[in-house]
C-alpha positions as CSV (number, residue, x, y, z in Angstrom):
1,M,-29.9,14.2,-10.6
2,R,-28.9,12.5,-13.8
3,V,-25.1,12.3,-14.3
4,T,-23.8,13.7,-17.5
5,H,-20.1,13.9,-16.8
6,V,-17.4,13.3,-14.1
7,D,-14.1,15.0,-13.6
8,I,-11.6,12.9,-11.7
9,L,-8.7,14.7,-9.9
10,V,-5.6,12.6,-9.3
11,E,-2.0,13.0,-8.1
12,D,0.1,11.9,-11.0
13,E,0.4,10.8,-14.5
14,S,0.6,7.0,-13.7
15,T,-2.9,7.2,-12.0
16,E,-4.2,9.1,-14.9
17,A,-2.8,6.5,-17.3
18,A,-4.4,3.7,-15.3
19,L,-7.9,5.4,-15.0
20,R,-8.1,6.1,-18.7
21,E,-8.0,2.4,-19.2
22,L,-10.0,1.3,-16.2
23,V,-13.0,3.7,-16.0
24,P,-14.4,2.6,-19.5
25,K,-14.2,-1.0,-18.4
26,I,-16.1,-0.3,-15.1
27,A,-18.7,2.0,-16.7
28,P,-18.8,1.9,-20.5
29,G,-20.2,5.1,-22.0
30,L,-19.6,7.2,-18.8
31,S,-18.4,10.7,-19.8
32,F,-15.3,11.5,-17.8
33,Q,-12.0,13.4,-17.8
34,V,-8.9,13.0,-15.7
35,Y,-6.8,15.9,-14.3
36,R,-3.4,15.3,-12.8
37,F,-1.7,17.7,-10.3
38,G,1.8,16.4,-10.5
39,S,2.0,15.2,-6.8
40,K,-0.2,14.5,-3.8
41,N,1.0,17.6,-1.9
42,R,0.2,19.8,-4.9
43,L,-3.3,18.3,-5.2
44,L,-4.1,18.8,-1.6
45,K,-2.6,22.3,-1.5
46,K,-4.6,23.4,-4.5
47,L,-7.8,21.3,-3.9
48,K,-9.9,23.9,-2.1
49,D,-9.3,26.5,-4.8
50,R,-10.0,24.0,-7.5
51,L,-13.2,22.9,-5.9
52,T,-14.2,26.6,-5.3
53,G,-13.8,27.1,-9.1
54,Y,-16.0,24.0,-9.7
55,A,-18.7,25.4,-7.4
56,S,-19.3,28.3,-9.7
57,I,-19.2,26.4,-13.1
58,L,-20.6,23.0,-12.4
59,Q,-23.8,22.3,-14.4
60,P,-26.6,20.0,-13.4
61,G,-25.4,16.4,-13.8
62,Q,-21.6,17.2,-13.5
63,Y,-19.7,15.6,-10.7
64,V,-16.2,15.7,-9.3
65,M,-14.2,12.7,-7.9
66,V,-11.0,13.2,-6.0
67,L,-8.6,10.2,-5.8
68,V,-5.4,10.2,-3.7
69,D,-3.1,7.6,-2.3
70,R,-3.1,7.0,1.4
71,D,0.7,6.4,1.5
72,S,1.6,6.6,5.2
73,D,-1.2,9.0,6.1
74,D,-3.8,8.2,8.6
75,C,-6.7,7.3,6.4
76,R,-9.4,9.1,8.5
77,R,-7.4,12.3,8.7
78,L,-6.8,12.3,5.0
79,K,-10.4,11.7,4.2
80,A,-11.4,14.5,6.6
81,R,-8.9,16.9,4.9
82,L,-10.5,16.1,1.5
83,E,-14.1,16.5,2.9
84,H,-13.1,19.8,4.5
85,A,-11.8,21.2,1.3
86,A,-15.1,20.5,-0.4
87,K,-17.0,22.0,2.6
88,Q,-14.9,25.1,2.3
89,A,-15.7,25.4,-1.4
90,G,-19.4,25.1,-0.7
91,L,-19.9,21.7,-2.2
92,G,-21.6,18.7,-0.7
93,T,-19.7,15.4,-0.5
94,K,-21.2,11.9,-0.9
95,S,-19.9,11.0,2.6
96,M,-21.3,14.0,4.3
97,A,-24.5,15.0,2.6
98,S,-27.6,14.0,4.5
99,S,-29.7,13.9,1.2
100,G,-28.8,13.6,-2.4
101,G,-27.3,17.1,-2.9
102,W,-23.7,16.1,-3.2
103,R,-21.5,16.9,-6.1
104,V,-18.1,15.6,-4.8
105,V,-16.9,12.1,-3.9
106,N,-13.6,11.6,-2.2
107,R,-11.8,8.2,-2.5
108,I,-8.4,6.9,-1.3
109,A,-6.2,4.2,-2.9
110,V,-4.8,2.1,0.0
111,E,-2.0,2.5,0.3
112,E,-1.0,3.4,-3.3
113,L,-2.3,2.8,-6.8
114,E,0.0,-0.2,-7.2
115,A,-2.1,-2.1,-4.5
116,W,-4.8,-2.2,-7.2
117,F,-2.4,-4.1,-9.5
118,F,-1.5,-6.6,-6.7
119,G,-5.3,-7.0,-6.5
120,D,-5.4,-8.4,-10.0
121,W,-2.2,-10.3,-10.4
122,E,-3.5,-12.1,-13.5
123,A,-3.4,-8.7,-15.3
124,V,0.3,-8.3,-14.1
125,L,1.1,-11.7,-15.5
126,Q,-0.6,-10.8,-18.9
127,A,1.5,-7.7,-19.1
128,Y,4.7,-9.2,-17.8
129,P,4.6,-13.0,-18.3
130,R,7.8,-13.8,-16.4
131,V,6.7,-12.5,-13.1
132,D,6.1,-15.1,-10.3
133,R,2.5,-16.2,-10.6
134,N,2.5,-17.4,-7.0
135,V,2.9,-13.8,-5.6
136,P,-0.8,-13.7,-4.4
137,A,-0.4,-16.9,-2.4
138,K,2.6,-15.4,-0.4
139,R,1.5,-14.1,3.0
140,K,2.8,-10.6,2.7
141,Y,0.9,-10.1,-0.6
142,R,-2.4,-11.8,0.1
143,D,-4.2,-8.5,1.2
144,P,-3.2,-6.0,-1.5
145,D,-4.2,-3.1,0.8
146,A,-2.1,-4.3,3.7
147,I,1.3,-4.7,1.8
148,R,4.0,-3.1,4.0
149,G,6.9,-0.9,2.8
150,G,5.2,0.6,-0.2
151,T,3.3,-1.2,-3.0
152,A,5.2,0.7,-5.6
153,E,8.4,-0.7,-4.1
154,A,7.0,-4.2,-3.8
155,L,5.8,-4.2,-7.5
156,E,9.2,-3.0,-8.6
157,R,10.9,-5.8,-6.7
158,C,8.6,-8.4,-8.2
159,L,9.3,-7.1,-11.8
160,K,13.0,-6.8,-11.2
161,A,13.1,-10.4,-9.9
162,A,11.6,-11.4,-13.3
163,G,14.2,-9.5,-15.2
164,Y,12.0,-6.5,-16.0
165,F,13.2,-2.8,-15.5
166,P,16.6,-3.4,-13.8
167,T,17.3,0.4,-13.7
168,G,14.0,1.4,-12.1
169,L,10.3,1.2,-12.4
170,P,8.7,3.3,-15.2
171,K,5.4,3.9,-13.3
172,I,3.5,5.5,-16.1
173,E,4.3,2.7,-18.7
174,V,3.7,-0.1,-16.0
175,A,0.3,1.4,-14.9
176,R,-0.9,1.8,-18.5
177,E,0.3,-1.8,-19.4
178,I,-1.2,-3.5,-16.4
179,A,-4.5,-1.5,-16.5
180,Q,-5.1,-2.6,-20.1
181,H,-5.4,-6.2,-18.8
182,M,-7.3,-5.7,-15.6
183,E,-10.7,-7.1,-15.0
184,P,-12.5,-5.0,-12.4
185,T,-14.8,-7.8,-11.1
186,R,-11.8,-10.0,-10.1
187,N,-9.8,-7.5,-8.2
188,K,-9.1,-8.3,-4.5
189,S,-8.2,-4.8,-3.4
190,R,-11.0,-3.4,-1.1
191,S,-10.1,0.1,-2.0
192,F,-10.4,-0.7,-5.7
193,Q,-13.7,-2.3,-5.2
194,L,-15.0,0.8,-3.5
195,F,-13.8,2.9,-6.3
196,C,-15.5,0.6,-8.8
197,R,-18.8,0.9,-6.8
198,T,-18.6,4.6,-6.9
199,I,-18.0,4.8,-10.6
200,E,-20.8,2.2,-11.2
201,E,-23.2,4.2,-9.0
202,L,-22.3,7.4,-11.0
203,A,-22.9,5.6,-14.2
204,S,-26.2,4.2,-13.1
205,R,-27.4,7.8,-12.3
206,G,-26.2,8.7,-15.8
207,R,-28.7,6.1,-17.0
208,G,-31.4,8.0,-15.2
209,S,-31.7,6.4,-11.8
210,R,-32.6,8.6,-8.8
211,E,-30.1,10.1,-6.6
212,S,-29.9,8.7,-3.0
């Protein structure tokens, strides 16, 4: 089925701000819209009802992506919860469909959106030139998806150490500024790479390739 549009459901405004910059870089020309729920708990609580609504209005070629942070959740359990919500709504997912009949794809940022920024430290440097350029070489930051203690907190510490935002991290502003400089192909975060592949696949279907 040829893709004509993708709705992306996210937790908060900082993720929305980042995706509005990133999706056009990953898949130029892809029609998309981002909808934020205000928090992860609110998204998870309302997801089944939202997807049930989609089940009755989705037109051929329209798809839904759900993107949440893992945080401290068990990744498999969180993914299962997302999959179950789609099943309850009567919509097939990319992970569960045995054929090409899926309309929903669930993705998890490990462990938070900010891990994607650590995955492209050059973009952080371009947005905030005083930060330590050697951060990616430090053992605790080498794997963006394995940073302990919260990637948002880690990013805040790095920025504060460079003299930025001494009173606290303005997550929306920072997300927008860094995302403007990100180059998807150089990002080292595995969860970001998976997100990119999914967007690219949807875009390729938009150009008329067959569903698989």
